[in-house]
C-alpha positions, -999 to 999 in steps of 0.1 A, spaced: 688 -479 159 658 -491 139 663 -497 102 641 -483 75 615 -506 59 620 -515 22 587 -499 15 598 -465 30 631 -467 10 611 -475 -22 587 -447 -16 617 -423 -10 634 -434 -43 601 -429 -62 596 -395 -47 563 -405 -31 571 -391 4 568 -356 18 599 -334 19 601 -338 57 598 -376 55 625 -378 28 648 -356 48 644 -379 78 653 -409 56 684 -391 43 695 -381 79 690 -417 90 712 -430 61 740 -406 71 744 -428 103 732 -462 91 755 -480 67 731 -509 59 701 -485 51 724 -463 30 736 -494 11 699 -504 5 690 -470 -7 720 -470 -31 710 -505 -44 674 -494 -50 686 -463 -69 709 -485 -91 681 -510 -97 656 -482 -105 681 -466 -129 688 -499 -148 651 -506 -151 644 -471 -164 671 -473 -190 662 -508 -202 624 -501 -205 622 -466 -218 589 -454 -232 588 -436 -266 594 -399 -264 563 -380 -253 545 -412 -242 538 -401 -206 531 -365 -216 500 -377 -236 491 -407 -215 463 -391 -195 446 -377 -226 448 -410 -244 434 -429 -215 405 -405 -211 398 -408 -248 397 -446 -247 375 -446 -216 351 -422 -234 350 -445 -265 342 -475 -243 312 -457 -228 299 -449 -263 299 -486 -273 265 -501 -273 264 -533 -252 234 -555 -253 228 -577 -223 230 -615 -228 193 -620 -225 189 -598 -257 220 -610 -276 210 -647 -276 175 -642 -290 189 -618 -316 216 -643 -326 190 -670 -330 166 -647 -349 195 -637 -372 203 -674 -378 166 -682 -385 164 -652 -409 195 -663 -427 182 -698 -430 148 -687 -443 163 -659 -464 189 -681 -481 174 -716 -478 140 -710 -493 152 -690 -523 177 -718 -530 150 -744 -526 127 -724 -549 155 -722 -575 158 -760 -573 120 -764 -574 119 -780 -540 102 -753 -519 68 -762 -504 42 -746 -482 57 -758 -450 89 -740 -457 70 -708 -464 56 -710 -429 90 -712 -412 90 -749 -419 121 -758 -399 99 -773 -372 70 -749 -375 61 -723 -350 70 -747 -322 106 -742 -331 102 -705 -324 85 -709 -291 116 -710 -268 131 -680 -286 99 -659 -285 91 -667 -248 126 -655 -238 119 -620 -251 100 -592 -236 68 -579 -253 86 -553 -275 113 -577 -286 87 -604 -293 65 -581 -314 95 -568 -334 108 -603 -339 75 -617 -351 69 -586 -373 103 -593 -390 95 -629 -395 61 -619 -411 79 -594 -434 105 -620 -444 77 -645 -452 59 -619 -472 90 -611 -492 96 -648 -499 60 -654 -510 63 -623 -532 93 -638 -549 75 -671 -555 45 -656 -572 
């Protein structure tokens, strides 16, 4: 007599088999003491796990809806590719440096013309950033820099 595989017994306990397959397993266990003992052991183990790790009431009833909602929320989230995020982060850092550093320097009386033309190394400092961008990103970036410089110059007058 061939014994049942542990996988078959586990599937039987979990209710994952067809009715006819489960019936075959139960008939086999009527005549095979070792398989019947294994089925009983699996049932006891399954029962002890279920009683020790019980989910809150109603958890599984709403699980599918909660999962679908989270997946829908993830799809709504805007994700920029890395080739866009890095230049944007650098541009933000530059704008913060210019937007905060120059007004502070102006308040201290130490601002000069070089600072007003992005003085942190001149336009050469921007070259690696600007060349990594596509045409639209580059024109938007340079437009924002020009606007920031105009604002700073307007404050200085």
